[in-house]
Residue, then its C-alpha position, 0 to 999 in steps of 0.5 A: m500500500a505504501r509502495e502504491e502511494h509512493t508510485a502515485a506521488a512520483p509524477t507530481e514530484y518530477a513534473a516539469p515547471a511551467v513555462r513563463r511567457a515573455v512580456p512584450a516590450l513597451p513601444r518606444t516613442l522615438p525611432a530606433w535610430v535617434p539615440k545612435r545617429l542624432h549626435v552624428h547629424l549634429v556634428l555634421i551640421v555644426s561642421c558645415v556651419i563652421i566651414g561655410f560661414p567664412l564663405y557666406y561672410a565673404l559673399i556678404v562683404s563683397t556687396q558692402n561698403n566700408a561703413q557697412v563692413y565696420s557695422y558688422q552687418f550680416t545682410p547683403g549691402n548695396s555696393l556690389a556694382d561699385n565694388w565690381n567696377i573697382a575690382i574688374n574695371n579699375r584694377h583689371l582683375g579680369n585680365y589677370m584671370l584670363n592670363s591665369v586661365f591660359v597659364a594654368i591650362a597650358v601647364t596642366a596639359g603639359k604636365t599631364i602629357l609629360s607625366l604620362l610619357a615618364g610613367l610609361a618609360f619607368v614601367y614598360f621600358r628597360f634602360p640603365a640606371k632606371w631605378l636610380v633615375f626614378g629615385f632622383v625623381l622622388i627626391t625632387l618631391m622634397m624640394p619646393t620651388e622656393i629653394l631653386i627660385i633664385a637659380l631658376f630666375r637667373f637661368v630663365n633670364s639667361l634664355g631671354w624668357g623674362n617677362s613672357y608666358l614661357a617663363l610662367i609655363v616651361p619651368f613647371l611642365a615637369s612634375a615629379t608628383g605626376t610621374f610618381l602617380f602614373r608610374q604607380h598606376f601603370a604598375n598595377i595594370p596587368g602586363e598582359l595588356s602590354e604583351a597583347a599590344q606588342l603582338d598586335g604590332a602597336t608602337p609604345l605611343q599607340f599603346l599609351f594613347r589607345v590602351l593606357v589613357p582610356i583606362s586612366w581617366n581617373t588618375i588624369g583627372a586627379l592630377a589635373v585638379i591638383q596641378f590647376v589649383y597649384v598653378w592658379n595659386m602661384y604668387i612668388w614666381p610671377v612677381m619676380i619674373i613678370q613686370g607690368q600688368e599685361r601678362q601678370v596672373v590673378q594672385v598678383g592682381l589680388r594683391t593690388l586690391i589690398g594696397g594702393d594710394a587710397a585707404l583699404v576698401f574691403g568690398p572690392m578686395m573680398l569681391g576679387a577673392v570670391v571671383a578669383s576662386i570661381p575657376p578652381v571650383i569649376v574645375f573641381i566640380l567638372l572633375q570631382k568624380q575622377f578626383m575622388s577615385g583617381f587614387q584608388l589603384s587596383r588590379d581591376k582596371 
């Protein structure tokens, strides 16, 4: 009888505990992305305001006279036409800009072509002391133009190029940066393309312009933006080698808006700076896709 009671009580002693049901969480009042990404958006907005405010203030000052500038007005003034007349007509800033556009395009085109040829030679040609020559090119990357400017000035004058466009263009056609960039780019292109071109009877120049150039537009665009902005911002060399206003560049023209026989007028000076920044911005907008992807060297090209 006791054994029967023990047997009957066994299922009750080892019965499985009841399963607890999960209580559904209360719905949130804010979207899930707010705590994680709100601070990122706030940082980006503040950064854009900090970076964009100087440009906005420059645009505002370019429309004001001195009285409005000294009163710290953040609304457009009524002196835009007068400032334009002083900067463009009286100070001939338009002529300076045309000279800079011509020089920058000529130097950019010449540097790009010579850099392509140098990159082709360092990758696909064999000649004595090739690595020694390439190392010498890399050393020139650490030597800014200002170090050689006195010797360059004497050499250019000895050639009779003083006060001419040749003095502004020819000394800057060679580019160590462009040579290094295209050398690295061509080195990442599969060698089968060169072998196939040789089998088809293509000359080195035909291989360059028919095969390498079409797959190198990103690198070409990146180099073009860098070199155009560099030439556009040149100041010391044009001041030394060019006399007069006929062939002078825009950075020297902006300097004429700062000083002079009259008191400092901020409106024309700021208007000239804004107008002078337009060509580099246009070049960057046109080549921004190539510029952003120009340094992504891979074997997929």
